N, C-alpha and C positions, 0 to 999 in steps of 0.2 A: 504494500500500500504506500503510495506517495504521500509523504507528510507535507502539510502546508508550510510549516516553518523550518523544515530541514530540507534544503534543496537536494536534488539528486546529485550524488557525489560525482566529481570528475572521474572519468574512467581511468585516467593516468595517475591518480593520486589515491593512496590507500593508507589506512592507519595501522601502525604497529603499537599496540598498547604496551605501556611500561609503568613500573611502580604502581601506585594506587590509582592514579587518574591522568597520567601523562599520555599524550599521543606523539609518537615519532612518525613523521610523514614520509612515506615512500613514494618517490616520483619515478615513473618509468615511461618509456616510449614503446608503443606497440611493435612487437617483432624484434626487440633489442634486449640483450641480457644486461646491459649497463644500466645502473639505476643511481639515484641520489636519495639521501635521507636528510631530514631536517631535524636538528636538535636531538641527536642520539645520546641521551643521558645514561642509558643502560645499553651496553653492547650486546648482551646475550639475546634479547628478543630479536634484534636486528640480524645477528648471525644465524639464528634459527630460521628466519624467513629467507635469507639469502641461500642457505643450504637447502632448504626444502624446495625452493622454486628455481634453483640453479642460476642465481643472479650474481652479478659482479658489482660491487660498490665502487663506482667511479668517482662520486662527488659527495661531499658532506657540506650542508649549509647550517651555519650557526647564527642565532639571533642575539644571544647575550650570554654572559659568563656564568650564570648560576649552575650549580653542579648537576641538577636534574636535567640540564640541557646539553652539557658538554662532557659529562663523566665518562662516556664511552669513546670519545674522539680518538685518543691516542692509540688505544687497542685496535680500533677499526682501521685507522689510518695505516698503522704498521702492518696489519694483516692483509689489507687489500690494496695498499698503495693509493688510497683515495686522495683526491685534490680537495682541500678544505677551504671554504669561503667563510669569513667571519668578520665581525665588526672591527673597524679600524681603531677605535679608541677604547677597547677593553683588553685586559691582559688575559689572553687565552693561549695556552700552549698548543702548537701544532698547526696554526693557520698558514695556509699556502698563499692566500691572497686576502689582504685586508681591504674591506669595503666601506666606502663613505657615501654620504648622501648624493644621489644623482648618478652614481656609478651604474653602468650596465655590465652585468657579468654574463659570460657565455659558458654553457654546458654543451660542448659540440657533439658529444656522443648521444645526447638527447635532443639535439636540434632545438635547444631552448635558450632564450635570453630572458634575464630577469633584471628588473630595475630595483636598485637599493634605495630604501627610504629610511632616513634616520628618525627614530621615534623615541627620544629620551623620556624618562619619567620613571618607569619601573627600575631600570638601571640607567646610568648616565650615557652609555654608548649603545643602547639597544637599537637594532635595525630590523627592518622587515623586507621581504622580497615580494615583488609584484610582477606578474607577467601573464602572457597569453600565448596561444599557439601550441598548446599541448595536444598532440594527436588531432582528431577531427572535432573535438569539443572546443568551440571558440570562446567560451566563457573565461574571463580573466580569473586568476587565482592569486591569493594573498596568503603568505606564510608570515604570521605576525607574532609568533612567540607568546609572550606574556603581556603584550600591550593591550590589544583588543580581544576580549573574550566574547563568546556567545552570551549575550545578555548582560555583559559586565566589562570590567577592565582590570588590569593588574594593580597590585598595591604600588604606591609611590615610595620606593625604597631609597633611591639615590638622587633622583631628580626632584623637581618641584611640582606642585599641583598645576601651575601654569604651563610648565613644559609638557606634562602629561596630557592636559586638555588640548594643547596645540598639536601634539602627536596624534591624538584621537581625531581631531578635526581634519588633519591631513588624510588619514585613512578614510574618514567619512566622505571625503570629496571624491573618492574613487568611484568608478561606474557601479551603479546599483546592483548589477548582475554578478559582480565580483564575488567569488566564493571565498569565504573567510575560514582559513585553516589555522585555528589557534592551538595552543599546546596542551590544554587541559580540558577534561570533562567536568566543567564547573557549571554547566548551563542551568541545572535545576535550582541550585542554591542561589545563583545570580538572579534568576527570574523571580524567585520568592522575595528577594530583596527589592527587585524592580517594582513588583506589585505594591509593596509597602510605600515606595516613593511616589508611584503614579497609579493609584487604585482605579482611577477613572478611564484608563486606557484599555479599551475593549480588545484590541489586537494583542496586547500584552497578556491579558487574562486568557485568551484563547491559546496563545503560545505556551503559557505555563501548563495549561491542561494537557496539551499535546506532549510536552516534555515529560510530565508526570507519567503518562502512559508509556512513553518510550523507556524511561529509566526503570519502570516496574518490570520490564522484560529485558533489561540490560542492553537496550538498543542505543547506539551511538547517536548523539545529537549534533555533531559537527560533521560537515561544514555548515555554517550559516551563510548569509549574504549581507553585503552592505545595505541593501534595501531593507531587509528584515531588521537589521540592527538600528537603522534610522527610525524605524517605527516603534521599536520595543526596548531599546537599551537606554536607560536613564542617563548614562554618561555621555551619550551622543545627543541628548535632548535637554541640555542645560539652559536653553532659552524657552522651553515650553512652560506654560503658565503653572501647571500643577507641580512640575518638578521644582520650579522657582519657589512656589508656595511651601512645598515640603522643606526646602532648604531654609526658608525664612523661619519656619517653626522650629527647626533645629538650632538656628543661630539666635533666635529671639529678636531678629530685625531683618528687614529685607536685604538680600545679598546685593552687594554693590555692583557685581558684574558676573558674567558666566563662570569666571574662575572661582569666585567666592561660592557660587552655587555648587560647582564641581567639588570644591574642597569640603563643603559641608556634607554632601552625600557620600563622598569617598570615605571621610572619617567615620560616618555612621556605618557604612558597609564594613569597616574594619572591626567593629564590635557587634555587628548584627548577628542574632541567633534565631 
């Protein structure tokens, strides 16, 4: 059954589950044994898929330095001779090419080009990868690590709330059909918080009901899309009246600007249960 709020996954991108709720994304080209993975925090599930499917790990893409995203890099790189792309301004061992905002990287064995977008906030040098032209599916894809989640966003650890909001705004400006491949299965908890922020949003209520059904049967809720996030993700809706009103109730005064709104709801999310 096709879900309304979980777009049909791109046929060239599949999930390798890791740890409790991480997704390591596997990118492949039809008819080719060379593949790429995004943020392999754990090498073992990646090795298992490569072995079972007879694949060769040609490329590794990294979004930021946290251990659950980079923990498997050195072992995989040494075993497969993979070429590693990673953020220019973070200290990560084993990167072959450091990537900064606006760079276009090439994965020639996959006939794939990806644009690098700097999205500081969760970490100071976090990057995302955006591109299209994977196989016959023309929809753009976004690998955004821990910046934009389905229904939410990452914690602000190293950057500022203003940086994080600016990063989210950059991603929100991508085409609506862009498939959002975030790194964690956080959708249910994110949407439960989102409903508390914006209870009058009917599409949000419907999305939560759908996700509740999916998670009851352990069904994956990622990818999302930019269009879906614009309709239902409170962190992309910081100028919407109900979101602003909720922020005002948290602050005790009307927020001065969208950054103040974002800060208030992000701080609430940090303690929301």
